[in-house]
C-alpha positions in Angstrom: 129.3 88.9 110.8 132.2 89.3 108.4 135.6 88.0 109.4 137.4 90.4 111.8 134.2 92.3 112.4 133.9 91.4 116.0 137.4 92.6 116.7 136.9 95.9 114.9 133.6 96.6 116.8 135.2 95.7 120.1 138.0 98.2 119.4 135.4 100.9 118.6 133.4 100.0 121.7 136.5 100.4 123.9 137.3 103.8 122.4 133.7 105.0 122.9 133.5 103.8 126.5 136.9 105.4 127.4 135.9 108.7 125.8 132.5 108.6 127.6 134.2 108.2 130.9 136.7 111.0 130.2 134.0 113.5 129.0 131.4 112.4 131.5 128.9 112.2 128.6 127.1 109.3 126.8 128.2 108.9 123.2 126.9 107.3 120.1 129.2 106.4 117.1 127.6 106.3 113.7 129.0 105.4 110.3 128.9 108.0 107.5 125.4 106.9 106.5 124.3 107.5 110.1 123.9 103.9 111.0 124.7 103.2 114.6 127.9 101.2 115.2 128.4 101.3 119.0 127.2 103.4 121.9 128.3 104.0 125.5 126.2 103.4 128.6 123.4 106.0 128.7 121.8 107.8 131.6 120.2 111.2 131.2 119.6 113.2 129.1 118.2 110.9 126.4 115.7 112.1 123.9 113.2 110.2 121.8 115.5 110.1 118.7 118.4 108.7 120.8 116.2 106.1 122.5 114.8 104.9 119.2 118.2 104.8 117.4 119.6 102.6 120.2 116.7 100.2 120.0 116.6 100.0 116.2 120.3 100.7 115.5 119.4 103.2 112.8 118.4 106.8 112.2 115.4 107.7 110.1 115.8 109.6 106.8 113.7 112.4 108.3 116.2 112.9 111.1 119.2 112.4 108.8 117.8 115.2 106.6 117.5 117.4 109.6 121.1 116.9 110.7 122.5 117.2 107.1 120.9 120.6 106.8 123.4 121.9 109.3 126.4 120.7 107.2 127.6 117.8 109.3 128.5 115.8 106.2 130.8 118.6 105.0 132.2 119.6 108.3 135.7 119.0 109.5 135.2 120.3 113.1 132.5 119.8 115.7 129.0 121.1 114.7 126.3 122.2 117.2 122.8 121.3 116.1 119.7 122.7 117.7 116.8 120.8 119.1 113.4 120.1 117.5 110.3 119.4 119.6 108.4 117.8 116.7 111.2 115.3 116.0 111.9 114.7 119.6 115.4 116.0 119.4 117.5 117.8 122.0 120.5 119.9 121.0 123.6 118.0 120.1 127.3 118.3 119.3 128.3 116.3 116.3 132.0 115.5 115.8 132.8 114.3 112.2 135.4 111.5 111.9 137.6 111.7 108.8 140.6 109.9 107.5 142.3 112.5 105.4 139.3 113.9 103.5 137.2 110.8 103.6 134.2 111.0 105.9 133.9 107.8 107.9 131.4 108.6 110.7 130.1 110.8 113.5 130.4 111.0 117.2 127.3 112.4 118.8 126.8 114.0 122.2 123.4 115.2 123.5 124.0 118.6 124.9 120.7 120.3 125.9 122.3 123.1 128.0 125.3 123.8 125.8 127.7 122.8 128.6 129.9 120.6 126.4 132.9 122.9 126.3 136.5 123.2 125.4 137.9 120.6 127.8 135.6 117.9 126.6 136.1 118.8 122.9 139.9 118.8 123.5 139.6 115.2 124.9 137.6 114.2 121.8 140.2 115.8 119.5 143.0 113.7 121.1 141.4 110.5 120.1 139.8 111.4 116.7 142.7 109.9 114.8 142.3 106.6 116.6 138.6 106.6 115.8 139.5 107.4 112.2 141.9 104.5 111.9 139.5 102.0 113.4 136.6 103.3 111.2 138.8 103.2 108.1 139.6 99.5 108.8 135.9 98.8 109.4 134.9 100.7 106.3 137.2 98.8 104.1 136.0 95.4 105.4 132.4 96.4 105.2 132.5 98.0 101.8 134.3 95.0 100.3 131.5 92.6 101.6 128.7 95.0 100.6 130.1 95.7 97.2 130.6 92.0 96.5 126.9 91.2 97.4 125.6 94.2 95.4 127.7 93.4 92.4 126.5 89.8 92.5 122.8 90.8 92.4 123.5 93.4 89.8 125.0 90.8 87.5 122.2 88.4 88.2 119.6 90.9 87.0 121.5 92.7 84.2 124.2 90.3 83.0 124.2 88.0 80.0 123.0 84.4 80.6 126.5 83.1 80.9 127.4 85.7 83.4 124.2 85.0 85.4 125.1 81.3 85.6 128.7 82.0 86.6 127.7 84.5 89.3 125.1 82.2 90.7 127.7 79.4 91.0 130.1 81.7 92.7 127.5 82.9 95.2 126.5 79.4 96.1 130.1 78.3 96.3 130.9 81.0 98.9 127.9 80.1 101.1 126.2 83.4 100.6 123.0 81.5 99.5 121.9 78.0 100.2 122.5 75.3 97.6 119.6 73.7 95.8 117.0 76.4 96.7 114.5 78.1 94.4 114.2 81.8 94.6 111.7 84.6 94.4 112.5 88.3 93.9 110.6 91.2 95.6 110.8 94.8 94.5 110.2 97.7 96.8 109.6 101.2 95.4 108.6 104.5 97.0 106.4 106.3 94.6 107.2 110.0 94.4 104.6 112.6 93.9 104.8 115.9 92.1 107.5 114.9 89.7 110.1 114.4 92.4 113.3 112.5 91.7 115.0 109.8 93.8 117.9 111.1 95.9 120.4 109.7 98.3 118.0 110.0 101.3 115.4 107.9 99.5 118.1 105.3 98.7 119.1 105.3 102.3 115.5 104.6 103.3 115.3 101.7 100.8 118.6 100.3 102.1 117.3 100.4 105.7 114.1 98.6 104.8 115.9 95.9 102.9 118.5 95.3 105.6 115.8 95.2 108.3 113.9 92.4 106.3 117.1 90.5 105.6 117.8 90.4 109.3 114.3 89.1 110.0 114.9 86.3 107.5 118.2 85.2 109.0 121.7 84.7 107.5 122.3 83.4 104.0 118.6 83.4 103.0 118.5 86.6 100.9 120.5 89.1 98.9 119.6 92.7 98.1 120.4 95.6 95.9 119.4 99.2 95.9 119.0 100.6 92.4 118.2 104.2 91.3 114.6 104.5 92.7 113.9 101.0 94.1 115.3 98.0 95.9 115.2 94.3 95.2 115.3 91.4 97.6 116.2 88.0 96.3 115.2 85.3 98.8 114.9 81.6 99.0 111.3 80.5 98.2 111.3 78.0 101.0 112.4 80.4 103.7 111.0 80.0 107.2 108.7 83.0 106.5 106.1 82.8 103.7 106.8 85.1 100.8 103.5 87.0 101.4 104.6 87.7 104.9 108.0 88.9 103.8 106.4 91.2 101.2 104.2 92.7 103.9 107.2 93.2 106.2 109.1 94.9 103.4 106.1 97.2 102.7 105.9 98.1 106.4 109.6 98.5 106.8 109.9 100.9 103.8 106.9 102.8 105.1 108.7 103.4 108.4 112.0 104.3 106.7 110.3 106.8 104.5 108.4 108.5 107.3 109.0 112.2 107.1 110.0 112.2 103.4 107.2 114.4 102.1 107.9 113.6 98.4 106.9 109.9 99.0 103.3 109.5 98.1 102.9 105.7 98.6 104.9 102.5 98.8 104.6 99.6 96.3 106.0 96.1 96.8 106.0 93.7 93.9 106.5 89.9 94.1 108.1 88.1 91.2 107.6 84.5 90.0 109.2 81.6 91.8 112.2 80.3 89.9 114.1 77.1 90.3 117.6 78.6 90.7 119.5 81.7 91.5 120.6 82.0 87.9 117.0 82.8 87.0 116.9 85.9 89.2 116.3 88.2 86.3 113.1 86.5 85.2 111.7 86.7 88.7 112.8 90.4 88.8 111.2 91.2 85.5 107.9 89.5 86.6 107.9 91.6 89.8 
C-alpha cells in the first residue's frame, strides 16, 4: 500500500462507521470508478450485488452501466435508483461525493422500502464535506502512484530505446520491479462484435481484470497499462505462478469483468516472448 494509504483508509472507515450508526443503515463507500473503498458492518437487507461487491471489492461493469443510466455520475444531490431482479439489486440511495465540481466517489444505502428519509439525508449532508476532503487526499495519492506506473509502462512500449532504458532503470531503482529479472508481456483484449467501439466501461473491465491478476501475483512482480481497447501486463518471467497459468487467470478475470457487456463477443489473451530485461518490454509486447 502506498505511503499514507493506511491512515487515509482508516479516516474514511471511521467516517463511514459513524455515519452508519447515526443513520441506522449499512453503508458502502466507493471511489468515482465504483471500486469499493470501505464499508460499514452489514446486517439486513443485503442483496446479491452488495454481497458480491463486499467479497470481491469491486462492482461489475454491467452493474456500473445500470447505475450510470440514472445519472449518478452527473448528480450533485442524492439519487434514488430502482431495483432489478435479474441483476440481484434492491432499490438504493446514492449520494455523490464531490470536491467543488470534481466527482470523487459515492455513498450507497440499500433502501428497499424507500424509508431513508429527510432526517437520514440531512445527517449525510452534514458530513459530505468531510468525506470529500478525505477522498480528495486519497485521490491525489492514488492518482500519483497510478499515473506513475502507467506512464512507466507507456514509455517502455512506445518510447525510443534510450527512453526505455532510462525508464527501466528508474522502475528498478524505486523497487517497483525486482532487479535482475527477465520479463514477459501479456495482452488482454475484449473483441467487440458488430462494429462496436471501446468505451469507458470496457476500459474499466480491462482495468479490473489486470488489477485482480496483479493481486494474485503479489507485490512488485508486475506492472500494467490500459490502452484504448486492450490491456497489457508486464510480469517477471520467474514469478511464483507459471506464465501459462497467469494467462489463463487473466482470460478468466476479463471474462468475469465483461459479463453483461453485450458488445463483447469473445476474449483474447496473447503471450509475448520472454525477454532478459525490463528495457525490452516493447519487443515482448509486439510479439504478444
